[in-house]
Every structure is written in C-alpha cells, then in structure tokens.
N, CA, C, O and CB atoms as a CASP TS submission, in Angstrom:
PFRMAT TS
TARGET T0000
AUTHOR 0000-0000-0000
METHOD Language model
MODEL 1
PARENT N/A
ATOM      1  N   MET     1      12.809 -21.990  38.818  1.00  0.00           N
ATOM      2  CA  MET     1      12.574 -21.913  37.234  1.00  0.00           C
ATOM      3  C   MET     1      11.578 -21.110  36.173  1.00  0.00           C
ATOM      4  O   MET     1      11.466 -20.684  35.023  1.00  0.00           O
ATOM      5  CB  MET     1      12.285 -23.077  36.973  1.00  0.00           C
ATOM      6  N   GLY     2      11.029 -21.225  37.297  1.00  0.00           N
ATOM      7  CA  GLY     2       9.381 -21.011  36.059  1.00  0.00           C
ATOM      8  C   GLY     2       9.600 -19.686  36.840  1.00  0.00           C
ATOM      9  O   GLY     2       8.883 -18.903  36.217  1.00  0.00           O
ATOM     10  N   MET     3      10.129 -19.053  37.758  1.00  0.00           N
ATOM     11  CA  MET     3      11.031 -17.310  38.188  1.00  0.00           C
ATOM     12  C   MET     3      11.624 -16.609  37.410  1.00  0.00           C
ATOM     13  O   MET     3      11.454 -15.392  37.337  1.00  0.00           O
ATOM     14  CB  MET     3      12.188 -17.256  39.086  1.00  0.00           C
ATOM     15  N   PHE     4      12.588 -17.415  36.551  1.00  0.00           N
ATOM     16  CA  PHE     4      13.115 -17.107  35.373  1.00  0.00           C
ATOM     17  C   PHE     4      12.167 -17.154  33.901  1.00  0.00           C
ATOM     18  O   PHE     4      11.951 -16.416  32.939  1.00  0.00           O
ATOM     19  CB  PHE     4      14.223 -18.009  35.343  1.00  0.00           C
ATOM     20  N   SER     5      11.693 -18.748  34.477  1.00  0.00           N
ATOM     21  CA  SER     5      10.500 -18.380  32.737  1.00  0.00           C
ATOM     22  C   SER     5       9.764 -17.014  32.600  1.00  0.00           C
ATOM     23  O   SER     5       9.804 -16.226  31.654  1.00  0.00           O
ATOM     24  CB  SER     5       8.864 -19.562  32.615  1.00  0.00           C
ATOM     25  N   LYS     6       9.199 -16.941  33.573  1.00  0.00           N
ATOM     26  CA  LYS     6       8.569 -15.492  34.007  1.00  0.00           C
ATOM     27  C   LYS     6       9.106 -14.237  33.568  1.00  0.00           C
ATOM     28  O   LYS     6       8.335 -13.468  32.994  1.00  0.00           O
ATOM     29  CB  LYS     6       8.609 -15.322  35.405  1.00  0.00           C
ATOM     30  N   LEU     7      10.167 -13.943  33.725  1.00  0.00           N
ATOM     31  CA  LEU     7      11.606 -12.949  33.752  1.00  0.00           C
ATOM     32  C   LEU     7      11.544 -13.037  32.250  1.00  0.00           C
ATOM     33  O   LEU     7      11.163 -11.923  31.891  1.00  0.00           O
ATOM     34  CB  LEU     7      13.325 -13.595  34.617  1.00  0.00           C
ATOM     35  N   ALA     8      11.766 -13.969  30.953  1.00  0.00           N
ATOM     36  CA  ALA     8      12.840 -13.898  30.035  1.00  0.00           C
ATOM     37  C   ALA     8      11.829 -13.708  29.591  1.00  0.00           C
ATOM     38  O   ALA     8      11.947 -12.831  28.736  1.00  0.00           O
ATOM     39  CB  ALA     8      13.913 -14.780  29.594  1.00  0.00           C
ATOM     40  N   LYS     9      10.292 -14.226  29.727  1.00  0.00           N
ATOM     41  CA  LYS     9       8.584 -13.870  28.634  1.00  0.00           C
ATOM     42  C   LYS     9       8.633 -12.144  28.811  1.00  0.00           C
ATOM     43  O   LYS     9       8.679 -11.498  27.764  1.00  0.00           O
ATOM     44  CB  LYS     9       6.452 -14.746  29.644  1.00  0.00           C
ATOM     45  N   GLY    10       8.625 -11.398  30.122  1.00  0.00           N
ATOM     46  CA  GLY    10       8.402  -9.992  30.232  1.00  0.00           C
ATOM     47  C   GLY    10       8.534  -9.633  29.287  1.00  0.00           C
ATOM     48  O   GLY    10       7.842  -9.412  28.293  1.00  0.00           O
ATOM     49  N   ALA    11      10.766  -9.448  29.957  1.00  0.00           N
ATOM     50  CA  ALA    11      11.612  -8.528  28.948  1.00  0.00           C
ATOM     51  C   ALA    11      11.106  -9.523  27.329  1.00  0.00           C
ATOM     52  O   ALA    11      11.458  -8.955  26.296  1.00  0.00           O
ATOM     53  CB  ALA    11      13.820  -8.563  29.469  1.00  0.00           C
ATOM     54  N   ALA    12      10.547 -10.528  27.187  1.00  0.00           N
ATOM     55  CA  ALA    12      10.629 -10.561  25.735  1.00  0.00           C
ATOM     56  C   ALA    12       9.345  -9.640  24.392  1.00  0.00           C
ATOM     57  O   ALA    12       9.248  -9.528  23.170  1.00  0.00           O
ATOM     58  CB  ALA    12      10.565 -12.229  25.617  1.00  0.00           C
ATOM     59  N   ALA    13       8.542  -9.148  25.738  1.00  0.00           N
ATOM     60  CA  ALA    13       7.095  -8.567  25.569  1.00  0.00           C
ATOM     61  C   ALA    13       7.408  -6.986  25.619  1.00  0.00           C
ATOM     62  O   ALA    13       6.716  -6.070  25.176  1.00  0.00           O
ATOM     63  CB  ALA    13       5.931  -9.102  26.885  1.00  0.00           C
ATOM     64  N   LYS    14       8.940  -6.916  26.442  1.00  0.00           N
ATOM     65  CA  LYS    14       8.742  -5.767  26.945  1.00  0.00           C
ATOM     66  C   LYS    14       9.758  -4.556  26.049  1.00  0.00           C
ATOM     67  O   LYS    14      10.043  -3.389  26.318  1.00  0.00           O
ATOM     68  CB  LYS    14       9.034  -5.963  28.535  1.00  0.00           C
ATOM     69  N   LYS    15      10.198  -5.638  24.653  1.00  0.00           N
ATOM     70  CA  LYS    15      11.350  -5.123  23.534  1.00  0.00           C
ATOM     71  C   LYS    15      10.320  -4.994  23.315  1.00  0.00           C
ATOM     72  O   LYS    15       9.764  -3.973  23.718  1.00  0.00           O
ATOM     73  CB  LYS    15      12.543  -5.719  22.620  1.00  0.00           C
ATOM     74  N   ALA    16       9.531  -6.065  22.509  1.00  0.00           N
ATOM     75  CA  ALA    16       8.500  -6.355  21.580  1.00  0.00           C
ATOM     76  C   ALA    16       7.192  -5.091  20.994  1.00  0.00           C
ATOM     77  O   ALA    16       6.474  -4.676  20.084  1.00  0.00           O
ATOM     78  CB  ALA    16       7.838  -7.559  22.351  1.00  0.00           C
ATOM     79  N   ILE    17       7.559  -5.001  22.094  1.00  0.00           N
ATOM     80  CA  ILE    17       6.255  -3.607  22.575  1.00  0.00           C
ATOM     81  C   ILE    17       7.226  -1.980  21.541  1.00  0.00           C
ATOM     82  O   ILE    17       7.011  -1.009  20.815  1.00  0.00           O
ATOM     83  CB  ILE    17       6.284  -3.181  25.433  1.00  0.00           C
ATOM     84  N   SER    18       8.255  -2.724  22.217  1.00  0.00           N
ATOM     85  CA  SER    18       8.963  -1.184  22.060  1.00  0.00           C
ATOM     86  C   SER    18       9.541  -1.083  21.092  1.00  0.00           C
ATOM     87  O   SER    18      10.168  -0.058  20.822  1.00  0.00           O
ATOM     88  CB  SER    18       9.913  -0.711  22.973  1.00  0.00           C
ATOM     89  N   ALA    19       9.466  -2.483  20.035  1.00  0.00           N
ATOM     90  CA  ALA    19       9.501  -1.989  18.469  1.00  0.00           C
ATOM     91  C   ALA    19       8.037  -2.266  18.078  1.00  0.00           C
ATOM     92  O   ALA    19       8.174  -3.099  17.181  1.00  0.00           O
ATOM     93  CB  ALA    19      10.677  -2.901  17.375  1.00  0.00           C
ATOM     94  N   ALA    20       7.503  -2.180  18.138  1.00  0.00           N
ATOM     95  CA  ALA    20       6.531  -2.321  17.956  1.00  0.00           C
ATOM     96  C   ALA    20       6.120  -0.705  18.199  1.00  0.00           C
ATOM     97  O   ALA    20       5.291  -0.422  17.334  1.00  0.00           O
ATOM     98  CB  ALA    20       6.049  -3.456  18.671  1.00  0.00           C
ATOM     99  N   GLN    21       6.332   0.185  18.857  1.00  0.00           N
ATOM    100  CA  GLN    21       6.577   1.655  18.420  1.00  0.00           C
ATOM    101  C   GLN    21       6.684   2.514  17.745  1.00  0.00           C
ATOM    102  O   GLN    21       6.349   3.699  17.744  1.00  0.00           O
ATOM    103  CB  GLN    21       7.017   1.956  18.507  1.00  0.00           C
ATOM    104  N   LYS    22       7.199   1.849  17.119  1.00  0.00           N
ATOM    105  CA  LYS    22       8.570   2.289  16.801  1.00  0.00           C
ATOM    106  C   LYS    22       7.992   2.844  14.811  1.00  0.00           C
ATOM    107  O   LYS    22       7.345   2.170  14.010  1.00  0.00           O
ATOM    108  CB  LYS    22      10.068   0.542  17.105  1.00  0.00           C
ATOM    109  N   PRO    23       8.393   3.817  14.692  1.00  0.00           N
ATOM    110  CA  PRO    23       7.207   4.089  13.005  1.00  0.00           C
ATOM    111  C   PRO    23       7.807   3.747  11.775  1.00  0.00           C
ATOM    112  O   PRO    23       6.720   3.553  11.230  1.00  0.00           O
ATOM    113  CB  PRO    23       6.740   5.870  12.571  1.00  0.00           C
ATOM    114  N   GLU    24       8.744   3.472  10.737  1.00  0.00           N
ATOM    115  CA  GLU    24       9.510   2.556  10.832  1.00  0.00           C
ATOM    116  C   GLU    24       9.003   1.030  11.090  1.00  0.00           C
ATOM    117  O   GLU    24       9.127   0.168  10.221  1.00  0.00           O
ATOM    118  CB  GLU    24      10.273   3.005  11.700  1.00  0.00           C
ATOM    119  N   ASN    25       8.449   0.787  12.299  1.00  0.00           N
ATOM    120  CA  ASN    25       8.110  -1.093  11.552  1.00  0.00           C
ATOM    121  C   ASN    25       6.952  -0.914  12.094  1.00  0.00           C
ATOM    122  O   ASN    25       6.248  -1.836  11.683  1.00  0.00           O
ATOM    123  CB  ASN    25       9.060  -2.869  12.139  1.00  0.00           C
ATOM    124  N   GLN    26       5.992   0.156  13.206  1.00  0.00           N
ATOM    125  CA  GLN    26       4.475   0.634  12.827  1.00  0.00           C
ATOM    126  C   GLN    26       3.678   0.009  10.810  1.00  0.00           C
ATOM    127  O   GLN    26       2.806  -0.822  10.556  1.00  0.00           O
ATOM    128  CB  GLN    26       4.743   2.850  12.928  1.00  0.00           C
ATOM    129  N   ARG    27       4.726   1.118   9.625  1.00  0.00           N
ATOM    130  CA  ARG    27       5.095   0.774   8.263  1.00  0.00           C
ATOM    131  C   ARG    27       4.491  -0.789   7.702  1.00  0.00           C
ATOM    132  O   ARG    27       3.609  -1.135   6.916  1.00  0.00           O
ATOM    133  CB  ARG    27       6.758   0.824   8.250  1.00  0.00           C
ATOM    134  N   LYS    28       5.476  -1.489   8.562  1.00  0.00           N
ATOM    135  CA  LYS    28       5.443  -2.912   8.195  1.00  0.00           C
ATOM    136  C   LYS    28       5.070  -3.855   9.257  1.00  0.00           C
ATOM    137  O   LYS    28       4.840  -5.051   9.077  1.00  0.00           O
ATOM    138  CB  LYS    28       6.709  -3.310   7.702  1.00  0.00           C
ATOM    139  N   ILE    29       5.049  -3.544   9.813  1.00  0.00           N
ATOM    140  CA  ILE    29       3.653  -3.388  10.658  1.00  0.00           C
ATOM    141  C   ILE    29       1.866  -4.047   9.823  1.00  0.00           C
ATOM    142  O   ILE    29       1.368  -5.152   9.610  1.00  0.00           O
ATOM    143  CB  ILE    29       3.577  -1.385  10.891  1.00  0.00           C
ATOM    144  N   LYS    30       1.457  -2.602   9.598  1.00  0.00           N
ATOM    145  CA  LYS    30       0.607  -2.416   8.414  1.00  0.00           C
ATOM    146  C   LYS    30       0.342  -3.125   7.364  1.00  0.00           C
ATOM    147  O   LYS    30      -0.783  -3.530   7.070  1.00  0.00           O
ATOM    148  CB  LYS    30       0.870  -1.591   7.929  1.00  0.00           C
ATOM    149  N   SER    31       2.014  -3.443   6.329  1.00  0.00           N
ATOM    150  CA  SER    31       2.102  -4.198   6.111  1.00  0.00           C
ATOM    151  C   SER    31       2.148  -5.673   4.999  1.00  0.00           C
ATOM    152  O   SER    31       2.004  -5.880   3.794  1.00  0.00           O
ATOM    153  CB  SER    31       1.825  -3.882   6.644  1.00  0.00           C
ATOM    154  N   ALA    32       2.553  -6.799   6.721  1.00  0.00           N
ATOM    155  CA  ALA    32       2.489  -7.321   6.582  1.00  0.00           C
ATOM    156  C   ALA    32       0.672  -8.067   7.477  1.00  0.00           C
ATOM    157  O   ALA    32       0.150  -9.174   7.611  1.00  0.00           O
ATOM    158  CB  ALA    32       3.767  -7.395   6.542  1.00  0.00           C
ATOM    159  N   ILE    33       0.519  -7.408   7.652  1.00  0.00           N
ATOM    160  CA  ILE    33      -1.317  -7.427   8.210  1.00  0.00           C
ATOM    161  C   ILE    33      -2.077  -7.613   6.916  1.00  0.00           C
ATOM    162  O   ILE    33      -2.693  -8.603   6.518  1.00  0.00           O
ATOM    163  CB  ILE    33      -2.025  -5.705   9.035  1.00  0.00           C
ATOM    164  N   SER    34      -1.880  -6.357   6.315  1.00  0.00           N
ATOM    165  CA  SER    34      -2.563  -6.134   5.237  1.00  0.00           C
ATOM    166  C   SER    34      -2.641  -7.457   3.466  1.00  0.00           C
ATOM    167  O   SER    34      -3.432  -7.834   2.601  1.00  0.00           O
ATOM    168  CB  SER    34      -1.848  -4.635   5.046  1.00  0.00           C
ATOM    169  N   SER    35      -1.540  -7.591   3.805  1.00  0.00           N
ATOM    170  CA  SER    35      -1.208  -9.251   2.756  1.00  0.00           C
ATOM    171  C   SER    35      -1.757  -9.978   2.820  1.00  0.00           C
ATOM    172  O   SER    35      -2.320 -10.619   1.932  1.00  0.00           O
ATOM    173  CB  SER    35      -0.215 -10.124   2.798  1.00  0.00           C
ATOM    174  N   MET    36      -1.754 -10.213   4.962  1.00  0.00           N
ATOM    175  CA  MET    36      -2.586 -11.443   5.137  1.00  0.00           C
ATOM    176  C   MET    36      -4.039 -11.525   5.045  1.00  0.00           C
ATOM    177  O   MET    36      -4.682 -12.558   4.856  1.00  0.00           O
ATOM    178  CB  MET    36      -2.348 -11.905   6.288  1.00  0.00           C
ATOM    179  N   ARG    37      -4.572 -10.160   5.218  1.00  0.00           N
ATOM    180  CA  ARG    37      -6.322 -10.467   5.417  1.00  0.00           C
ATOM    181  C   ARG    37      -5.920 -10.365   4.024  1.00  0.00           C
ATOM    182  O   ARG    37      -5.876 -11.575   3.807  1.00  0.00           O
ATOM    183  CB  ARG    37      -7.770  -9.323   6.316  1.00  0.00           C
ATOM    184  N   GLY    38      -5.464  -9.626   2.476  1.00  0.00           N
ATOM    185  CA  GLY    38      -5.497 -10.012   1.248  1.00  0.00           C
ATOM    186  C   GLY    38      -5.373 -11.575   0.568  1.00  0.00           C
ATOM    187  O   GLY    38      -5.934 -12.008  -0.439  1.00  0.00           O
ATOM    188  N   LYS    39      -4.302 -12.345   1.622  1.00  0.00           N
ATOM    189  CA  LYS    39      -4.291 -13.680   1.419  1.00  0.00           C
ATOM    190  C   LYS    39      -5.505 -14.707   1.419  1.00  0.00           C
ATOM    191  O   LYS    39      -6.058 -15.522   0.680  1.00  0.00           O
ATOM    192  CB  LYS    39      -3.507 -14.025   2.255  1.00  0.00           C
ATOM    193  N   LYS    40      -5.609 -13.960   3.203  1.00  0.00           N
ATOM    194  CA  LYS    40      -7.735 -14.881   3.532  1.00  0.00           C
ATOM    195  C   LYS    40      -8.602 -14.591   3.152  1.00  0.00           C
ATOM    196  O   LYS    40      -9.614 -15.013   3.711  1.00  0.00           O
ATOM    197  CB  LYS    40      -8.623 -14.924   4.750  1.00  0.00           C
ATOM    198  N   SER    41      -8.758 -13.625   1.880  1.00  0.00           N
ATOM    199  CA  SER    41      -9.764 -13.202   2.167  1.00  0.00           C
ATOM    200  C   SER    41      -9.620 -14.067   0.190  1.00  0.00           C
ATOM    201  O   SER    41     -10.603 -14.791   0.038  1.00  0.00           O
ATOM    202  CB  SER    41     -10.071 -11.358   2.927  1.00  0.00           C
ATOM    203  N   GLY    42      -8.918 -14.075  -0.782  1.00  0.00           N
ATOM    204  CA  GLY    42      -8.089 -14.283  -1.861  1.00  0.00           C
ATOM    205  C   GLY    42      -8.630 -15.718  -2.088  1.00  0.00           C
ATOM    206  O   GLY    42      -9.145 -16.225  -3.084  1.00  0.00           O
ATOM    207  N   GLY    43      -8.250 -16.412  -0.379  1.00  0.00           N
ATOM    208  CA  GLY    43      -8.777 -18.032  -0.901  1.00  0.00           C
ATOM    209  C   GLY    43      -8.190 -18.941  -1.694  1.00  0.00           C
ATOM    210  O   GLY    43      -8.572 -19.985  -2.224  1.00  0.00           O
ATOM    211  N   THR    44      -6.799 -18.107  -1.661  1.00  0.00           N
ATOM    212  CA  THR    44      -5.839 -19.297  -2.586  1.00  0.00           C
ATOM    213  C   THR    44      -4.433 -19.098  -0.962  1.00  0.00           C
ATOM    214  O   THR    44      -4.280 -18.211  -0.121  1.00  0.00           O
ATOM    215  CB  THR    44      -5.035 -18.415  -5.078  1.00  0.00           C
ATOM    216  N   THR    45      -3.686 -20.473  -1.235  1.00  0.00           N
ATOM    217  CA  THR    45      -2.873 -20.680  -0.411  1.00  0.00           C
ATOM    218  C   THR    45      -1.587 -20.005  -0.969  1.00  0.00           C
ATOM    219  O   THR    45      -0.561 -20.131  -0.300  1.00  0.00           O
ATOM    220  CB  THR    45      -2.849 -22.045  -0.118  1.00  0.00           C
ATOM    221  N   GLY    46      -1.541 -19.257  -2.202  1.00  0.00           N
ATOM    222  CA  GLY    46      -0.574 -19.623  -3.368  1.00  0.00           C
ATOM    223  C   GLY    46       0.549 -20.455  -3.751  1.00  0.00           C
ATOM    224  O   GLY    46       1.674 -19.995  -3.942  1.00  0.00           O
ATOM    225  N   THR    47       0.108 -22.236  -3.914  1.00  0.00           N
ATOM    226  CA  THR    47       0.532 -23.010  -3.244  1.00  0.00           C
ATOM    227  C   THR    47      -0.066 -24.409  -4.666  1.00  0.00           C
ATOM    228  O   THR    47      -0.660 -25.382  -4.203  1.00  0.00           O
ATOM    229  CB  THR    47      -0.092 -22.811  -1.479  1.00  0.00           C
ATOM    230  N   THR    48       0.053 -24.386  -5.527  1.00  0.00           N
ATOM    231  CA  THR    48      -0.646 -24.866  -6.428  1.00  0.00           C
ATOM    232  C   THR    48      -0.393 -26.075  -6.558  1.00  0.00           C
ATOM    233  O   THR    48       0.749 -26.526  -6.470  1.00  0.00           O
ATOM    234  CB  THR    48      -0.580 -24.301  -7.433  1.00  0.00           C
ATOM    235  N   ARG    49      -1.938 -27.113  -6.897  1.00  0.00           N
ATOM    236  CA  ARG    49      -2.181 -28.767  -6.747  1.00  0.00           C
ATOM    237  C   ARG    49      -1.969 -28.915  -8.207  1.00  0.00           C
ATOM    238  O   ARG    49      -2.134 -28.263  -9.238  1.00  0.00           O
ATOM    239  CB  ARG    49      -3.853 -29.438  -6.097  1.00  0.00           C
ATOM    240  N   ARG    50      -1.362 -30.506  -7.677  1.00  0.00           N
ATOM    241  CA  ARG    50      -1.062 -31.415  -9.493  1.00  0.00           C
ATOM    242  C   ARG    50      -2.474 -32.376  -8.850  1.00  0.00           C
ATOM    243  O   ARG    50      -2.878 -32.944  -7.835  1.00  0.00           O
ATOM    244  CB  ARG    50       1.230 -32.794  -9.957  1.00  0.00           C
ATOM    245  N   ARG    51      -2.897 -32.008 -10.520  1.00  0.00           N
ATOM    246  CA  ARG    51      -3.570 -34.048 -10.158  1.00  0.00           C
ATOM    247  C   ARG    51      -3.105 -34.528 -11.306  1.00  0.00           C
ATOM    248  O   ARG    51      -2.604 -34.056 -12.326  1.00  0.00           O
ATOM    249  CB  ARG    51      -5.671 -34.595 -10.074  1.00  0.00           C
ATOM    250  N   GLY    52      -3.579 -36.293 -10.624  1.00  0.00           N
ATOM    251  CA  GLY    52      -2.186 -37.461 -10.794  1.00  0.00           C
ATOM    252  C   GLY    52      -2.771 -38.238 -11.201  1.00  0.00           C
ATOM    253  O   GLY    52      -2.249 -39.310 -11.505  1.00  0.00           O
TER
END
C-alpha cells in the first residue's frame, strides 16, 4: 500500500508541475500570490468583529 501511495503522490506532483508551466496558469499563480501577500501585509483577514 505504501508503494501505491508514493506513486499516486508522484503522479499528482507531476501533473501540478506541468500545469504550473503553462503561461495562463503562471499568470493566475502570480496574481494569487500577490493578493495573498497584500492580505498578509494589510493585517486584515476580511472579517468584521462585533462587539457585544
């Protein structure tokens, strides 16, 4: 069972890497990373807190 798990993980990693190499996906990845960095540096999570 362990060998099958390693093969499945390897296949998934190969598929993810090949998808990330496509230009349209690179744009999506870069925009997602920049938006995550913006959220992190902003200090807000986008939720509002109620005082009660």
